[in-house]
PAVOMAR-795530 format. One record per residue: residue in three letters; x, y, z of N, C-alpha, C, O in turn. Coordinates in steps of 0.02 Angstrom, whole numbers. Each point is the difference from the previous one (the first is absolute). Layout:
# PAVOMAR-795530
atom type = ALA	nxx = X	nyy = Y	nzz = Z	caxx = X	cayy = Y	cazz = Z	cxx = X	cyy = Y	czz = Z	oxx = X	oyy = Y	ozz = Z;
...
END
This chain:
# PAVOMAR-795530
atom type = MET	nxx = 125	nyy = -958	nzz = 221	caxx = 67	cayy = 26	cazz = 66	cxx = 6	cyy = -63	czz = 38	oxx = -43	oyy = -44	ozz = 0;
atom type = GLY	nxx = 80	nyy = 43	nzz = 21	caxx = 21	cayy = -87	cazz = 22	cxx = -24	cyy = 15	czz = 72	oxx = -35	oyy = 49	ozz = 10;
atom type = PHE	nxx = 58	nyy = -97	nzz = 49	caxx = -26	cayy = -2	cazz = 74	cxx = 45	cyy = 56	czz = 25	oxx = -17	oyy = 51	ozz = 30;
atom type = PHE	nxx = 85	nyy = -72	nzz = -51	caxx = 57	cayy = 33	cazz = 21	cxx = -13	cyy = 40	czz = 11	oxx = -11	oyy = 18	ozz = 57;
atom type = HIS	nxx = 7	nyy = 19	nzz = -109	caxx = -9	cayy = 92	cazz = 2	cxx = -35	cyy = 45	czz = 20	oxx = 9	oyy = 58	ozz = 20;
atom type = LYS	nxx = -99	nyy = -131	nzz = -34	caxx = -55	cayy = 38	cazz = 50	cxx = 38	cyy = 6	czz = 84	oxx = 2	oyy = 49	ozz = 38;
atom type = LEU	nxx = 30	nyy = -127	nzz = -30	caxx = 28	cayy = -3	cazz = 74	cxx = 15	cyy = 71	czz = 19	oxx = -39	oyy = 32	ozz = 34;
atom type = PHE	nxx = 96	nyy = -6	nzz = -56	caxx = 62	cayy = 38	cazz = 0	cxx = -18	cyy = 89	czz = -4	oxx = 25	oyy = 48	ozz = 30;
atom type = HIS	nxx = -85	nyy = -53	nzz = -88	caxx = -11	cayy = 74	cazz = -19	cxx = -76	cyy = 20	czz = 12	oxx = -23	oyy = 35	ozz = -45;
atom type = ARG	nxx = -23	nyy = -52	nzz = 101	caxx = -63	cayy = 10	cazz = 35	cxx = -3	cyy = 54	czz = -5	oxx = 35	oyy = 42	ozz = 28;
atom type = GLY	nxx = -82	nyy = -35	nzz = -67	caxx = -53	cayy = 103	cazz = 13	cxx = 41	cyy = 36	czz = -65	oxx = -25	oyy = 48	ozz = -29;
atom type = GLU	nxx = 91	nyy = -77	nzz = 6	caxx = 16	cayy = 44	cazz = -52	cxx = -25	cyy = -16	czz = -65	oxx = -42	oyy = -43	ozz = -15;
atom type = VAL	nxx = 80	nyy = 92	nzz = -32	caxx = -54	cayy = 0	cazz = -52	cxx = 36	cyy = 16	czz = -57	oxx = 10	oyy = 60	ozz = -11;
atom type = ASP	nxx = 16	nyy = -112	nzz = -36	caxx = 37	cayy = 7	cazz = -49	cxx = -3	cyy = 12	czz = -91	oxx = -43	oyy = -32	ozz = -30;
atom type = CYS	nxx = 82	nyy = 68	nzz = -4	caxx = -36	cayy = 22	cazz = -47	cxx = -43	cyy = -48	czz = -48	oxx = -12	oyy = 30	ozz = -53;
atom type = ASN	nxx = -5	nyy = -72	nzz = 53	caxx = -62	cayy = -43	cazz = -39	cxx = -64	cyy = 4	czz = 40	oxx = -51	oyy = 2	ozz = -35;
atom type = GLU	nxx = 44	nyy = 0	nzz = 97	caxx = -55	cayy = 28	cazz = 35	cxx = -18	cyy = 60	czz = -1	oxx = -60	oyy = 14	ozz = 5;
atom type = VAL	nxx = 122	nyy = 45	nzz = -12	caxx = 0	cayy = 80	cazz = -20	cxx = -47	cyy = 17	czz = -63	oxx = -45	oyy = 41	ozz = -10;
atom type = ARG	nxx = 78	nyy = -95	nzz = -29	caxx = -73	cayy = 7	cazz = -74	cxx = -50	cyy = -33	czz = 8	oxx = -43	oyy = 14	ozz = -41;
atom type = LYS	nxx = 30	nyy = -55	nzz = 79	caxx = -65	cayy = -35	cazz = 13	cxx = -56	cyy = 35	czz = 36	oxx = -61	oyy = -6	ozz = -4;
atom type = LEU	nxx = 115	nyy = 62	nzz = 58	caxx = -60	cayy = 19	cazz = 56	cxx = -6	cyy = 67	czz = -32	oxx = -55	oyy = 28	ozz = 5;
atom type = SER	nxx = 105	nyy = 3	nzz = -39	caxx = -20	cayy = 71	cazz = 1	cxx = -50	cyy = 42	czz = -19	oxx = -7	oyy = 56	ozz = 25;
atom type = SER	nxx = -53	nyy = -96	nzz = -98	caxx = -50	cayy = 30	cazz = 19	cxx = -62	cyy = 33	czz = 59	oxx = -31	oyy = 53	ozz = 3;
atom type = ASP	nxx = 33	nyy = -148	nzz = 59	caxx = 1	cayy = 29	cazz = 40	cxx = 6	cyy = 48	czz = 75	oxx = -40	oyy = 21	ozz = 41;
atom type = PHE	nxx = 139	nyy = -15	nzz = -54	caxx = 26	cayy = 45	cazz = 21	cxx = -58	cyy = 44	czz = -19	oxx = -56	oyy = 6	ozz = 24;
atom type = LEU	nxx = 94	nyy = 28	nzz = -81	caxx = -56	cayy = 68	cazz = -28	cxx = -57	cyy = 9	czz = 31	oxx = -9	oyy = 59	ozz = 16;
atom type = GLU	nxx = -21	nyy = -84	nzz = -6	caxx = -67	cayy = -20	cazz = -4	cxx = -12	cyy = -2	czz = 85	oxx = -60	oyy = -11	ozz = 10;
atom type = GLU	nxx = 94	nyy = 18	nzz = 47	caxx = -2	cayy = -13	cazz = 56	cxx = -46	cyy = -35	czz = 21	oxx = -53	oyy = 14	ozz = 29;
atom type = ASP	nxx = 95	nyy = -99	nzz = -58	caxx = -61	cayy = -58	cazz = 22	cxx = 46	cyy = -59	czz = 1	oxx = -13	oyy = -52	ozz = -31;
atom type = LEU	nxx = 73	nyy = 61	nzz = 73	caxx = 54	cayy = -39	cazz = 39	cxx = -7	cyy = 28	czz = 61	oxx = -4	oyy = 61	ozz = 6;
atom type = ALA	nxx = 1	nyy = -114	nzz = 59	caxx = -21	cayy = -1	cazz = 57	cxx = 70	cyy = 36	czz = 21	oxx = 48	oyy = 10	ozz = -38;
atom type = LEU	nxx = -51	nyy = 2	nzz = 92	caxx = 72	cayy = 43	cazz = 42	cxx = 53	cyy = -47	czz = 9	oxx = 51	oyy = 33	ozz = 5;
atom type = PRO	nxx = -38	nyy = -92	nzz = 0	caxx = 68	cayy = -27	cazz = 7	cxx = 7	cyy = -13	czz = -68	oxx = 60	oyy = 11	ozz = -6;
atom type = LYS	nxx = -80	nyy = -27	nzz = -54	caxx = 15	cayy = -7	cazz = -65	cxx = 33	cyy = 65	czz = -19	oxx = 60	oyy = 4	ozz = -12;
atom type = ARG	nxx = -106	nyy = 52	nzz = 10	caxx = 12	cayy = 77	cazz = -27	cxx = 52	cyy = 28	czz = 40	oxx = 32	oyy = 46	ozz = -24;
atom type = SER	nxx = -23	nyy = -62	nzz = 64	caxx = 59	cayy = 22	cazz = 22	cxx = 64	cyy = -33	czz = 2	oxx = 42	oyy = 27	ozz = 37;
atom type = ALA	nxx = -25	nyy = -79	nzz = -67	caxx = 44	cayy = -35	cazz = -24	cxx = 14	cyy = 6	czz = -76	oxx = 56	oyy = -7	ozz = -25;
atom type = PHE	nxx = -105	nyy = 18	nzz = -5	caxx = -19	cayy = 19	cazz = -55	cxx = 43	cyy = 78	czz = -28	oxx = 36	oyy = 9	ozz = -49;
atom type = GLN	nxx = -56	nyy = 35	nzz = 96	caxx = 29	cayy = 46	cazz = 10	cxx = 84	cyy = -3	czz = 2	oxx = 40	oyy = 14	ozz = -44;
atom type = ALA	nxx = -30	nyy = -40	nzz = 120	caxx = 69	cayy = -13	cazz = 15	cxx = 29	cyy = -39	czz = -65	oxx = 59	oyy = -10	ozz = 16;
atom type = HIS	nxx = -66	nyy = -12	nzz = -65	caxx = 18	cayy = 1	cazz = -84	cxx = 29	cyy = 7	czz = -24	oxx = 57	oyy = -14	ozz = -19;
atom type = LEU	nxx = -130	nyy = 64	nzz = 9	caxx = 21	cayy = 75	cazz = -56	cxx = 60	cyy = 22	czz = 24	oxx = 51	oyy = 0	ozz = -33;
atom type = ASP	nxx = -55	nyy = 19	nzz = 89	caxx = 57	cayy = 54	cazz = 51	cxx = 33	cyy = -25	czz = -21	oxx = 16	oyy = 44	ozz = -40;
atom type = ASN	nxx = 40	nyy = -113	nzz = 21	caxx = 59	cayy = -27	cazz = -8	cxx = 18	cyy = -29	czz = -70	oxx = 54	oyy = -21	ozz = -22;
atom type = CYS	nxx = -143	nyy = 30	nzz = -18	caxx = 37	cayy = -32	cazz = -76	cxx = -11	cyy = 44	czz = -37	oxx = -55	oyy = 23	ozz = 15;
atom type = GLY	nxx = 85	nyy = 13	nzz = -75	caxx = 6	cayy = 58	cazz = -27	cxx = -44	cyy = -39	czz = -60	oxx = -38	oyy = 42	ozz = -24;
atom type = PRO	nxx = 30	nyy = -99	nzz = -5	caxx = -43	cayy = -15	cazz = -60	cxx = -70	cyy = -14	czz = 21	oxx = -51	oyy = 14	ozz = -32;
atom type = CYS	nxx = 53	nyy = -40	nzz = 84	caxx = -76	cayy = 0	cazz = 22	cxx = -27	cyy = 70	czz = 6	oxx = -44	oyy = 20	ozz = -38;
atom type = ARG	nxx = 65	nyy = 11	nzz = 77	caxx = -9	cayy = 81	cazz = 25	cxx = -34	cyy = 32	czz = -83	oxx = -51	oyy = 33	ozz = -6;
atom type = ALA	nxx = 99	nyy = -55	nzz = -49	caxx = -10	cayy = 24	cazz = -67	cxx = -80	cyy = -30	czz = -12	oxx = -53	oyy = 31	ozz = -8;
atom type = PHE	nxx = 65	nyy = -97	nzz = 10	caxx = -59	cayy = -43	cazz = -31	cxx = -62	cyy = 30	czz = 30	oxx = -43	oyy = 20	ozz = -39;
atom type = VAL	nxx = 34	nyy = -16	nzz = 104	caxx = -60	cayy = 43	cazz = 52	cxx = -10	cyy = 65	czz = -29	oxx = -58	oyy = 13	ozz = -16;
atom type = ASP	nxx = 99	nyy = 27	nzz = 6	caxx = -2	cayy = 72	cazz = -29	cxx = -27	cyy = 4	czz = -48	oxx = -42	oyy = 44	ozz = -9;
atom type = THR	nxx = 59	nyy = -94	nzz = -41	caxx = -27	cayy = -28	cazz = -104	cxx = -86	cyy = 4	czz = 16	oxx = -46	oyy = 25	ozz = -32;
atom type = LEU	nxx = 50	nyy = -59	nzz = 91	caxx = -78	cayy = -52	cazz = -22	cxx = -26	cyy = 66	czz = 45	oxx = -58	oyy = 14	ozz = -15;
atom type = ALA	nxx = 74	nyy = 12	nzz = 44	caxx = -44	cayy = 59	cazz = 52	cxx = -34	cyy = 70	czz = -46	oxx = -52	oyy = 33	ozz = 5;
atom type = SER	nxx = 115	nyy = -30	nzz = -56	caxx = 1	cayy = 64	cazz = -45	cxx = -45	cyy = -34	czz = -47	oxx = -46	oyy = 35	ozz = -22;
atom type = THR	nxx = 50	nyy = -102	nzz = 0	caxx = -43	cayy = -51	cazz = -71	cxx = -70	cyy = 34	czz = 18	oxx = -39	oyy = 31	ozz = -36;
atom type = ILE	nxx = 36	nyy = -46	nzz = 103	caxx = -84	cayy = -33	cazz = 37	cxx = -25	cyy = 82	czz = -7	oxx = -55	oyy = 7	ozz = -27;
atom type = GLY	nxx = 87	nyy = 49	nzz = 47	caxx = -25	cayy = 60	cazz = -2	cxx = -12	cyy = 23	czz = -56	oxx = -53	oyy = 31	ozz = -5;
atom type = VAL	nxx = 88	nyy = -37	nzz = -47	caxx = 0	cayy = 13	cazz = -70	cxx = -53	cyy = -15	czz = -39	oxx = -25	oyy = 34	ozz = -45;
atom type = LEU	nxx = -2	nyy = -130	nzz = 81	caxx = -47	cayy = -39	cazz = -50	cxx = -67	cyy = 51	czz = 53	oxx = -58	oyy = -2	ozz = -22;
atom type = ALA	nxx = 71	nyy = 41	nzz = 83	caxx = -72	cayy = 18	cazz = 49	cxx = -10	cyy = 52	czz = -38	oxx = -59	oyy = 12	ozz = -13;
atom type = ARG	nxx = 93	nyy = 19	nzz = -7	caxx = -31	cayy = 62	cazz = -70	cxx = -31	cyy = 12	czz = -28	oxx = -27	oyy = 55	ozz = -1;
atom type = ILE	nxx = 13	nyy = -123	nzz = -55	caxx = 6	cayy = -18	cazz = -61	cxx = -76	cyy = 26	czz = -7	oxx = -33	oyy = -2	ozz = 52;
atom type = PRO	nxx = 8	nyy = 21	nzz = -95	caxx = -84	cayy = 3	cazz = 15	cxx = -42	cyy = -61	czz = -23	oxx = 18	oyy = -37	ozz = -46;
atom type = LYS	nxx = -60	nyy = 30	nzz = 73	caxx = -33	cayy = -48	cazz = -16	cxx = -48	cyy = -11	czz = -40	oxx = -52	oyy = 21	ozz = 24;
atom type = VAL	nxx = 43	nyy = -56	nzz = -101	caxx = -35	cayy = 16	cazz = -35	cxx = -41	cyy = -70	czz = 2	oxx = 22	oyy = -54	ozz = 19;
atom type = ALA	nxx = -90	nyy = 67	nzz = -44	caxx = -34	cayy = -28	cazz = 14	cxx = -16	cyy = -48	czz = -85	oxx = 16	oyy = 26	ozz = -53;
atom type = ALA	nxx = -53	nyy = -104	nzz = 57	caxx = -9	cayy = -25	cazz = -55	cxx = -34	cyy = 6	czz = -20	oxx = -51	oyy = 10	ozz = 33;
atom type = PRO	nxx = 47	nyy = -10	nzz = -106	caxx = -63	cayy = 20	cazz = -41	cxx = -61	cyy = -61	czz = 31	oxx = 21	oyy = -57	ozz = 12;
atom type = PRO	nxx = -69	nyy = 69	nzz = -5	caxx = -64	cayy = -31	cazz = -13	cxx = 5	cyy = -75	czz = -2	oxx = -21	oyy = -44	ozz = 38;
atom type = THR	nxx = 67	nyy = 43	nzz = -109	caxx = -24	cayy = -83	cazz = -42	cxx = 28	cyy = -12	czz = 14	oxx = -3	oyy = -61	ozz = -2;
atom type = PHE	nxx = 62	nyy = 85	nzz = 34	caxx = 56	cayy = -63	cazz = 22	cxx = 3	cyy = -66	czz = 43	oxx = 49	oyy = -36	ozz = -10;
atom type = HIS	nxx = -87	nyy = 18	nzz = 49	caxx = -26	cayy = -40	cazz = 35	cxx = -20	cyy = -52	czz = -31	oxx = 18	oyy = -57	ozz = 15;
atom type = ASP	nxx = -66	nyy = 73	nzz = -68	caxx = -24	cayy = -29	cazz = -39	cxx = 31	cyy = -18	czz = -53	oxx = -24	oyy = -48	ozz = -29;
atom type = SER	nxx = 78	nyy = 75	nzz = 4	caxx = 56	cayy = -9	cazz = -44	cxx = 50	cyy = -67	czz = 40	oxx = 22	oyy = -51	ozz = -26;
atom type = VAL	nxx = -18	nyy = 76	nzz = 93	caxx = 56	cayy = -54	cazz = 0	cxx = -32	cyy = -55	czz = 8	oxx = 32	oyy = -50	ozz = -16;
atom type = MET	nxx = -104	nyy = 40	nzz = 41	caxx = -31	cayy = -68	cazz = 36	cxx = 6	cyy = -30	czz = -66	oxx = 23	oyy = -57	ozz = -4;
atom type = ASP	nxx = -38	nyy = 88	nzz = -46	caxx = -28	cayy = -27	cazz = -69	cxx = 84	cyy = -57	czz = -33	oxx = 6	oyy = -57	ozz = -21;
atom type = ARG	nxx = 40	nyy = 112	nzz = 31	caxx = 69	cayy = -20	cazz = -8	cxx = 8	cyy = -93	czz = 32	oxx = 14	oyy = -53	ozz = -28;
atom type = ILE	nxx = -27	nyy = 69	nzz = 84	caxx = 27	cayy = -32	cazz = 35	cxx = -56	cyy = -92	czz = -22	oxx = 16	oyy = -57	ozz = -16;
atom type = LYS	nxx = -65	nyy = 85	nzz = 25	caxx = -47	cayy = -52	cazz = -39	cxx = 37	cyy = -45	czz = -55	oxx = 19	oyy = -57	ozz = 13;
atom type = GLN	nxx = -12	nyy = 91	nzz = -81	caxx = 28	cayy = 1	cazz = -51	cxx = 78	cyy = -41	czz = 5	oxx = 17	oyy = -42	ozz = -41;
atom type = GLU	nxx = 25	nyy = 65	nzz = 99	caxx = 49	cayy = -20	cazz = 16	cxx = -7	cyy = -80	czz = 34	oxx = 46	oyy = -39	ozz = -12;
atom type = LYS	nxx = -93	nyy = 22	nzz = 45	caxx = 4	cayy = -52	cazz = 35	cxx = -44	cyy = -62	czz = -46	oxx = -16	oyy = -52	ozz = 28;
atom type = LYS	nxx = -4	nyy = 67	nzz = -111	caxx = -45	cayy = -43	cazz = -46	cxx = 65	cyy = -35	czz = -43	oxx = -12	oyy = -41	ozz = -45;
END
């Protein structure tokens, strides 16, 4: 982002930033000024709103997938494979 863009668009969020900050936004990890600017952008940008909505839905689906424990020998098997690859 260029100097003049930063100078005249202080505090605003663009589409590139939406992609970069979407996880932080959904996890409520953005500070208030940035969060407000992010929300304002979503209110006016359909493609970004769709992106964030899709990301939120995907995270929700992944959260519902049951966790499966790895077999007891998994760790040793991976470590053996790493040692073989280094040779």
